[in-house]
C-alpha positions in Angstrom: 26.3 -3.5 25.5 25.3 -4.9 22.2 26.0 -8.6 21.2 25.5 -9.9 17.7 25.4 -13.5 16.5 26.8 -14.6 13.1 25.8 -17.9 11.4 27.7 -18.5 8.1 26.0 -20.9 5.7 27.2 -22.2 2.4 25.1 -23.7 -0.4 27.8 -26.1 -1.4 28.6 -29.2 0.7 30.6 -32.1 -0.6 30.2 -34.6 2.2 26.4 -34.2 2.5 24.8 -32.3 -0.4 22.5 -29.5 0.8 23.6 -30.2 4.4 22.4 -27.0 6.0 18.9 -27.4 4.6 18.6 -31.1 5.1 16.1 -32.0 7.8 17.5 -33.2 11.1 14.8 -34.6 13.2 12.3 -32.9 10.9 13.7 -29.4 10.8 16.5 -27.9 8.7 19.9 -28.4 10.3 20.7 -24.6 10.7 17.4 -24.1 12.5 18.7 -25.9 15.6 21.3 -23.4 16.4 19.3 -20.4 15.1 16.4 -21.2 17.5 18.8 -21.3 20.4 20.5 -18.1 19.3 17.1 -16.4 19.3 16.4 -17.6 22.8 19.8 -16.5 24.0 20.9 -13.1 25.2 22.2 -12.1 21.8 20.6 -8.8 20.6 20.7 -9.6 16.9 21.5 -12.6 14.7 22.7 -12.5 11.1 22.5 -15.5 8.7 25.2 -15.0 6.1 24.6 -17.3 3.1 24.8 -17.6 -0.7 21.7 -19.7 -0.7 18.5 -17.8 -1.8 16.3 -20.7 -0.6 17.6 -20.2 3.0 17.1 -16.4 2.8 13.5 -17.0 1.6 13.0 -19.5 4.4 14.2 -17.1 7.0 11.8 -14.4 5.8 8.9 -16.8 5.9 9.5 -18.7 9.1 11.1 -16.1 11.3 9.0 -13.0 10.5 7.8 -13.1 14.1 11.1 -11.9 15.5 13.1 -8.8 14.8 16.3 -10.4 16.0 17.1 -12.3 12.8 18.4 -10.9 9.5 19.4 -13.0 6.4 22.1 -11.5 4.2 23.5 -12.6 0.9 27.3 -13.4 1.0 29.6 -13.2 -2.0 30.5 -16.2 -4.1 34.1 -15.6 -3.1 33.4 -15.9 0.7 31.3 -19.0 0.0 34.0 -20.9 -2.0 35.7 -24.1 -0.9 38.9 -22.2 -0.3 37.5 -19.3 1.8 38.0 -19.4 5.5 35.3 -18.6 8.0 37.3 -15.5 9.1 37.2 -14.3 5.5 33.4 -14.4 5.6 33.4 -12.7 9.0 35.6 -9.8 7.9 33.6 -9.4 4.6 30.4 -9.2 6.7 31.9 -6.6 9.0 33.2 -4.5 6.2 29.9 -4.5 4.3 27.5 -4.1 7.2 29.6 -1.6 9.3 27.7 -2.4 12.5 28.2 -0.9 16.0 28.5 -3.7 18.6 30.5 -4.7 21.6 30.6 -8.5 21.3 30.6 -10.9 18.3 29.4 -14.5 18.6 30.2 -16.9 15.8 27.9 -19.9 15.7 28.2 -23.0 13.6 25.1 -24.6 12.0 26.8 -28.0 12.1 26.7 -28.0 15.9 23.0 -28.7 16.6 23.6 -29.5 20.2 24.3 -25.9 21.0 21.9 -24.4 23.5 21.0 -20.9 24.5 22.7 -21.5 27.9 26.0 -22.3 26.1 25.8 -19.1 24.1 25.0 -17.1 27.3 27.9 -18.7 29.2 30.3 -17.6 26.5 28.9 -14.1 26.5 29.1 -13.9 30.3 32.7 -15.1 30.4 33.7 -12.1 28.3 31.2 -9.8 30.1 32.5 -10.6 33.6 35.4 -8.1 33.6 38.0 -10.8 34.3 40.0 -9.6 31.4 38.8 -12.2 28.9 39.0 -11.1 25.3 37.2 -14.2 24.0 35.5 -17.5 24.9 34.9 -20.7 23.1 33.0 -24.0 23.8 34.9 -27.2 24.5 34.3 -30.8 25.5 36.1 -32.5 28.4 36.8 -35.9 27.0 38.3 -38.7 29.0 39.9 -40.4 26.1 43.7 -41.1 26.1 45.4 -39.4 23.2 48.7 -40.3 21.5 51.3 -38.6 19.3 52.2 -40.0 15.9 55.7 -41.0 17.3 54.0 -43.6 19.5 54.2 -41.6 22.8 51.1 -40.9 24.9 50.1 -37.3 25.0 48.0 -36.9 28.1 48.8 -39.8 30.5 51.5 -42.1 31.8 51.1 -45.6 30.4 52.6 -47.0 33.7 50.1 -45.1 35.8 46.9 -45.4 33.8 44.3 -43.4 35.8 40.8 -44.4 36.5 38.2 -42.4 34.7 36.9 -40.8 37.9 40.5 -39.7 38.7 41.4 -38.5 35.2 41.1 -34.8 34.5 40.7 -35.5 30.8 41.5 -33.3 27.8 39.6 -30.2 26.6 38.8 -30.4 22.9 37.4 -27.5 20.9 33.9 -28.6 19.5 33.5 -25.8 17.0 30.1 -24.7 18.3 30.4 -21.2 19.7 33.0 -18.5 19.7 32.7 -15.1 21.4 35.1 -12.2 21.2 35.1 -8.4 21.7 34.7 -6.1 18.7 38.1 -4.6 19.3 39.9 -7.9 19.6 38.2 -9.2 16.4 39.3 -6.1 14.5 42.8 -6.2 15.8 43.5 -9.9 15.4 41.1 -10.6 12.4 40.5 -13.9 14.1 37.4 -15.5 15.8 39.2 -15.7 19.1 42.4 -14.0 20.4 44.0 -12.6 23.6 43.0 -14.0 26.9 40.5 -16.9 26.2 38.0 -18.5 28.5 36.5 -22.0 27.9 32.9 -23.1 28.3 32.3 -26.8 28.6 29.5 -28.5 26.7 28.4 -32.2 26.9 30.6 -34.8 25.3 27.9 -35.6 22.7 28.4 -32.2 21.2 31.8 -33.3 19.9 30.1 -35.4 17.2 30.8 -33.8 13.8 28.5 -34.2 10.9 30.7 -35.1 8.0 28.8 -38.2 6.7 25.4 -39.7 6.6 26.4 -42.1 9.4 27.3 -39.1 11.5 23.9 -37.6 10.6 22.1 -40.6 11.9 24.0 -40.7 15.1 23.4 -37.0 15.8 19.7 -37.4 15.0 19.4 -40.2 17.6 21.3 -38.2 20.2 19.1 -35.2 19.6 15.9 -37.3 19.9 17.2 -38.8 23.1 18.0 -35.4 24.6 14.5 -34.1 23.9 12.8 -37.3 25.3 15.0 -37.2 28.5 13.5 -33.8 29.4 9.9 -35.1 29.6 8.3 -35.0 33.0 4.9 -36.0 34.4 2.4 -33.2 34.2 -1.3 -32.6 33.5 -1.9 -32.0 29.8 -3.2 -28.5 29.2 -2.7 -28.2 25.5 -3.2 -30.5 22.5 -1.4 -29.6 19.3 -2.3 -31.4 16.1 -0.9 -31.7 12.6 -3.6 -31.8 9.8 -2.7 -33.9 6.8 -2.3 -37.5 7.9 -3.9 -36.7 11.3 -7.2 -34.9 10.7 -7.3 -36.3 7.2 -6.3 -39.6 5.6 -3.3 -37.9 4.0 -5.0 -37.8 0.6 -5.7 -34.6 -1.4 -8.3 -34.6 -4.1 -7.5 -32.3 -7.0 -9.5 -30.9 -9.9 -8.8 -28.5 -12.7 -9.3 -25.6 -10.3 -6.9 -27.0 -7.7 -7.6 -28.6 -4.3 -11.2 -30.0 -4.1 -11.6 -32.2 -1.1 -10.1 -33.6 2.1 -11.6 -36.3 4.2 -12.3 -35.5 7.9 -13.9 -37.7 10.7 -16.8 -36.2 12.5 -16.0 -38.3 15.6 -12.6 -36.5 15.9 -14.4 -33.2 16.0 -16.7 -34.3 18.9 -13.7 -35.6 20.8 -11.9 -32.3 20.5 -15.1 -30.5 21.6 -15.3 -32.7 24.7 -11.6 -32.2 25.4 -12.0 -28.4 25.3 -15.0 -28.6 27.7 -12.6 -30.3 30.1 -10.1 -27.4 30.0 -7.6 -28.6 27.4 -6.8 -25.9 24.8 -6.6 -27.2 21.2 -4.2 -25.8 18.6 -3.4 -26.8 15.0 -0.2 -26.4 13.1 0.4 -27.5 9.5 2.9 -27.0 6.8 0.1 -26.6 4.2 -1.9 -23.4 3.6 -5.3 -24.8 2.6 -8.7 -22.9 2.5 -10.4 -26.3 3.1 -8.4 -26.7 6.4 -9.2 -23.1 7.4 -12.9 -23.8 6.8 -12.9 -27.0 8.8 -11.1 -25.5 11.7 -13.5 -22.6 11.8 -16.4 -25.1 11.8 -14.7 -26.8 14.8 -14.2 -23.4 16.5 -10.5 -23.9 16.8 -9.1 -20.4 16.9 -5.4 -21.0 17.1 -4.6 -22.4 13.7 -1.1 -22.0 12.3 -0.8 -22.7 8.6 2.2 -22.7 6.3 4.6 -23.7 9.1 7.8 -25.3 7.9 9.7 -25.3 11.2 7.1 -26.6 13.7 9.5 -27.0 16.6 10.4 -23.4 16.5 6.8 -22.4 16.7 6.1 -24.9 19.4 9.0 -23.5 21.5 7.7 -20.0 21.0 4.2 -21.0 22.2 5.8 -22.6 25.3 7.8 -19.5 26.1 5.1 -17.0 25.4 2.5 -18.8 27.4 4.9 -19.8 30.2 4.3 -23.5 29.7 6.5 -26.5 29.9 6.7 -29.1 27.1 5.5 -31.7 29.6 2.1 -30.0 29.6 1.7 -30.5 25.9 0.3 -33.4 23.9 1.1 -33.6 20.2 -0.3 -35.7 17.3 1.8 -36.0 14.1 2.4 -38.5 11.4 5.5 -37.5 9.3 9.1 -36.4 9.5 8.4 -32.7 9.9 6.6 -33.6 13.2 9.6 -35.5 14.6 11.1 -32.8 16.9 7.7 -32.0 18.4 6.9 -35.7 18.8 10.1 -36.1 20.8 9.7 -33.0 22.9 6.0 -33.0 23.9 5.0 -34.5 27.2 2.8 -37.0 25.4 3.1 -37.8 21.7 0.7 -39.7 19.6 0.7 -41.0 16.0 -2.0 -42.7 13.9 -1.8 -46.4 13.1 -1.1 -45.5 9.5 1.7 -42.9 10.2 5.2 -43.2 8.8 7.5 -45.7 10.4 10.1 -43.1 11.5 7.4 -41.3 13.6 6.1 -44.6 15.1 9.7 -45.3 16.2 9.7 -42.1 18.3 6.0 -41.5 19.4 5.0 -42.4 23.0 1.7 -44.0 21.8 0.9 -45.5 18.4 -2.9 -45.2 18.2 -5.1 -48.2 17.2 -7.0 -46.1 14.6 -5.9 -44.6 11.3 -6.0 -40.9 10.6 -9.5 -39.6 9.6 -10.8 -42.8 11.1 -11.0 -42.1 14.8 -7.3 -41.6 15.7 -7.9 -38.1 17.2 -10.9 -39.3 19.1 -8.8 -42.1 20.6 -6.1 -39.7 21.6 -8.7 -37.3 23.2 -10.1 -40.1 25.3 -6.6 -41.1 26.5 -5.9 -37.5 27.5 -9.1 -37.2 29.5 -8.4 -40.4 31.3 -4.8 -39.4 31.9 -5.9 -36.0 33.3 -8.5 -37.5 35.6 -5.7 -38.7 38.0 -4.8 -35.0 38.6 -8.5 -34.2 39.4 -8.4 -36.6 42.2 -5.2 -35.3 43.8 
């Protein structure tokens, strides 16, 4: 059976301009659900958008997987008045795909995980006569009708939270239906519908900048809560603002110089001699950086990376690692998700304040002035405890 995912994105957004591309914890909003869709049991995922920048971003950042395709949607389906169902049916009519199950995912639900998608798929797969499934949240809030009457409890028998079944509320994250049911009803869900419960935090909608800040803090807390104690086997580093002082010296022919610290190079060499693999990932694509990393004999250098968390997740999966085995050094907003997820995260003394607020350790040294060497020494001391076990 073939299952396809569908993520509709519009360029226009009145509440938060450019919302789908705006960086949430250092990565574009839509990347949170897209990354989980790739990791799920979906066979193919389609990004359907009127934004050429997003299409170009998909081609650049997700070239490593054949599961993702970005398609241009019509201006009509991307208008303020067009429904999501209109976009779905337009996509189906234009693409004419053969599939068994259709999964609609919303980019504005960054709490969606691969396991939530899989549970929705499994609910329809099980053969229990479900035509569709959707994600919900079980909230224990008491709800009221406009006429002043309670909707889900007796005011004279107010239940304790632990005795209250609560109320299931649609969170708008994930919808799965069969091909036949979708064609017949022309709706995202129909027929006999199963529910899949997600955590209550996923009910938070992103309609304002205040919502955005709340969601960002909740995402950061979720990543941090997954950290466990483990020996560090890999160190991943950003370049500008970590290896370098963050300055770029330009001449008439372009980039001329970057400043590196020789002590950092020695620290990394000693670290590798002690069995820690060193990797570099940077959003820039600089010949100077390539030359320096070659000099340091660092083979795994990833340049031009705009979604660093996606790459880090792929490394963890492909090498069968856990995030707790990783140490990460970054200094700016595009490092945030990795800073929150890695087992140990470091940031130089001169890093941006937002990264300092989330890093495990703020180093005493500035970038290009011994910060990496300091982190290397910490890692070696930290790993020594495992040598003695």
